[in-house]
N, C-alpha and C positions, 0 to 999 in steps of 0.2 A: 800283570799284563794290562795295559791300558787300552780300553776299547773306545772307539769314537762313536758318540751318540749320533743317531740319525738326524739329518737336517730336518727342522720343522718346516712344514709347507709355508710358503710365503705367497703373498698376493702377486698376481701377475703385474708387470709394469703397465701402468696406464689404467688399472682397474679403478683406483680412487678418483682419477681424473674423469673417467667415464661416468661414474656415479654422480660426481659433482655436476657434470654437464646435464645429466638427466634430471637432477633436482632443479637446476636452473630452468630447464625447459618446462617442467611441470609447474614451477612457481609462475613463470611468465604466462603459461596457459591459463592458470587459475586467475591471474590478474586480468587477463583479457576477457574471460567469460564470466567472472564473478559478478560484474555489474548486470549482465543479462540474466543471471540466475534470479535476481530480485523481481524481474518483470514477467508478467503473464498476459498473454493476449487472448481475449475471448472474441468469438464471432457473435456480434450483437444481433438480436432479432430485428426484423424490419420495423417493428414497433413494440414498445414495452409500456406498461402502465405508468411507470415513474422512474426517476433517477434520484439517487441519494448522494448528496455531497458530504464527504467525511471532513471532519475538522482537521486543520493543519496549521502550519506557520502562516504568517501574513502573505508572503509571496506564493506559497503553495495553495492557500485558500483562494487567492485571486484566480489562478489558472484552473483550479478545480471547478469553481463557480462558472467560469467562462466555458469550460468543457461541457458542463451540464446544460447551460443555456444554449450552446450550439446544437446539442441533441434535441432540445426543445424546438429551436428554430427550424431544424431540419425535419420535424415531425416524427422523430424517432421515439420520443416519449411524450406523454400527455401532461405530466406534472414533474416538478423538481422539488425535492425535499432538502432543506438545509438543516444540517445538524449544528446546533448552536448551544453554548453554555447559557444557563438561565439568565445570568447577569454578568456585567463586566467587573473589573477589579474595583470599580467605584460604586457598585451596587445598582447600576442602571441596566434596564432591559436591552438586550442586543437586537432582538428581532425587529423592532421598528427602524432602527438604524440600518440594518441589513436590507430591509424592504425599500427604504428611500434610496439606498445606493443602487439597487437593481433597477428601480424605476428610472433613476437618472441616467444610468449607463445603458440599459437595454430597452427601456420604454415600458409603459403600463400594459401594453399588449401581452408582454411575457411575464411581467411581475404578477399578473393576476393568476398565473399558473404555479406560483410559488407557495409552498407550505413549509412551516417551520416545526422542527422537533427540538425542544429545549431539553438539555441533559443536565443532571445534577453536577455539582462541583467536584465530586469525587471521581468522575470519569476521567481516566488518564491512560487508557490503553485501547487498542482496537477492539478487543473483546468486550470491554466494559461499554464502549460506545455502541457496539452491535446490540448488546443486551438492553441498553437504554432506548435505542431507536426502534427496536422490534415492536413494541406496543403501538407506536405512531404508524408504522407500516400496516399493522393489522387494522387500525382504524380507517385507513384509506381503502381497504378491500382490494388491494392490488393482487393480481395474479402473477405478475412478474415485475422485476425492477432491476435497474442497473446501478451498481456501486461506482461512483466517480471519485477517483483519488489520484495521487501522484503516481507516475509510472513505476518508480522504485518501490512503491508500497503495494502494488497490485497482487503479487503472489501471496503475501502474508494476509492481506485483506480478503482475498478470494477464499483462502482456506478457512479463515476465521468466520467469515460471514456465512459460508455454506454450512458450517457446523452449527452456528447459532440459529440460522433460519430453519434448518432441519428439525431442531428441537423445539423452537418457539413458534414458528410459522410454517408448519409442514405443508407441502404442496405448492408453495410459492417458489418460482424459478428465480435464481440469482445469476446475474452477469456482472462482469467487472470491466470497467473502462478506464484505462490509464491515460493521463495527460502529461506532457513534458513539463518538468518542474525545474525552475531556474536554480534550485539548490542541488541538483544532481545531474551529472553526465555519466553515461555508461563507461566512458574512459575516466573513471573517478580519480585515478592517481595523478591526473593532471591539474587538479584543483583541490585546495585545502578543504573548502566547504563540501565538495563532492566526496572527498575521502572521509570526512567526518560523517556525512549522511550515510555513505555506504557502510561504514563500520557499525553505526548504530542500528541500521536496518538489518544488516547481515546477522548480527548477534541476536536481534529480536526474532528473526526468522528461524535461526537454529533453536532458540528457546521454544518457539511455537511448535516446531517439528518434533521436539523431544519432551521436555518437562511440561510445556504448555498444553499438550494433548490430554494431560491428566486433570486439568482445571475443570471445575464443574460449570 
């Protein structure tokens, strides 16, 4: 006697199609918001002792310096500290060149409020830069300061600097101020350079949120 095996359950028609559309929806949602995930907005105080400009690419550095000088011009900070490598590729000191640039572009009235913090050549990450600049901040006896960096770098910079300041300069309040960077648009998929910037920063943020938390 031959018995008929029971039919195996099958997926309902349209199930796979629905899953595919949900996946597409979540991918599009991620694409739309992932640029914003990199950006953090702080409510700055009416006045802070100083602003620290972090190192970046040439276009990024230009807008970061301008953003810090604008805070100085508006009376929001008393000083601006520029983080600089000790010397250029050709062995020349960068600080005098930077000072002449600021005097020419913004005037001596504001260049007199500029201080420099020179970092060693091995500095190549946000955390290493924060470690290197911390003694310079301590020398200024600031009670609070504003980190000025590119908008796409604000979330990771804020997390890193708060951690380093808490351990190295406890009691000093840290704020983060982002400026629009020509190398990044929040709709990053529309530009090759923005996509590259987003990918690099997003992977660094994931690292900082996971393995990077265990760094000393």
